N, C-alpha and C positions, 0 to 999 in steps of 0.2 A: 503494499499500499504506500502512496504516495506520502510525504508527509505534508504536503498541502492539504489532502485529504484528513490526516491530523487537525490541522489548523482550523478546517472548517466545522469539522465535527465536534471541536472544543468548543467553539463560538455556539455552537447550536445547541450545546449543553450547558452553558453559562445561561442562554437564553431561558430554557425551560427549567432549569435550576431556579429560577426566579418565580415561579410558580407555587402557590401552597399544593403540597402532594404527600402522600400517605408515607410515614415514616420508611416502609420497606422500599417503594420508589425512590426515596429522596436520597437515602443511603445508596441504591445503587447507581444513583447518577452522581453522586458523591466520589464514589469509588472509580467509577469509568472517569472522570475528570481528572483524579489524582493520577490513574492509569496513562492518562494524555500527555499530563503537564510535563514531565522531562523532555519529551519531542517538541512541544511549544515551545518550551524555555529554549532547548538547542536552535530551534529556529528563527527564535526573536532573538537571541543573541548573537546570532551569524548574519542575521540580515543587518543588524546594527553596526558590526563589523565593515559590513561591506559600505553601507551608509558612511560609516566615519571615513572609509578610505577614498569613496568615489564622490561624494556630495559638495557640494560650494558651500565653506564655510564663511563665517563673519564672526568677528572677535574670537575665532578657534572654535566656534560652536556650528553645528549643522545649521546651513539658513534654512527655514520653512517657510514655502510660499505656496497657497491656497492648498494645505493641507498634506503638502508633501514636499520632497526636495529635487534641488535639480541638480543635473549633473551635467558637465562640461563635456562638449560634442568629442573633444577630443579622449576620452574616457569612457564615452558612453558604450561602445561596442563591449569593452571588457568588464563594467559594471552589469550589463542585461547578460553577460556569459555568467557572470558568477551568480549573478540572482537564479539564473535557470538551473544551475549546477544546485544549489542550493533547494530547489523546488524539484528538483527530480531525485533527492534522498530516498531510498527507500525504506519503509519501517516494518520489520516484523510484529505484528500484532494480534494477539488473539480476542474476538469483540467480547465485549461483556455482558452479559446477561442482565437487563434491567425489568425487572416484575411492576406490570400496572393495573392497575385498576379498571373494571369497564368505563369510567368515564373520563380517563387519559384523553387530554388531546394535545393535539401537536401539529404544527405548520407544516404544508408538504414540501418547504426548503428544507426545513430542519429536520424532517425523516431522510429526506434526501442524503443532507449532509451527514446524517447520521448510520448510514447504510455501510452495512461492512464493519461498522466499528462497535453497534450494538446490537445484541439480540431482543427484541421485544419478547416477553414471556407473558400472558393472561394469567392473573390470579384468581 
């Protein structure tokens, strides 16, 4: 599974975890988040290293414009290549079972993001 899939799944779990859930479901989601977190941390730390390496700086800090950073044209190809390499990292992952009650709801987008990451079991 690609690390970018893990990132999307983690974001979906964070959204789902804001709902009031039965204890067993909340616990399973917490376990899933903790299982994914080392991969999320790895991706985030390395993405930041790439940004530090290539982004335009102002007073030694990454210059943020319009919610992102700019990369000079002469290093843009290298930056994109490194980001693609990072995004292409394969992660060995065993899906986590999440027990849900009949009234559990989730958006289609979140369900798609969690496909292959969690197994939903009806209680």
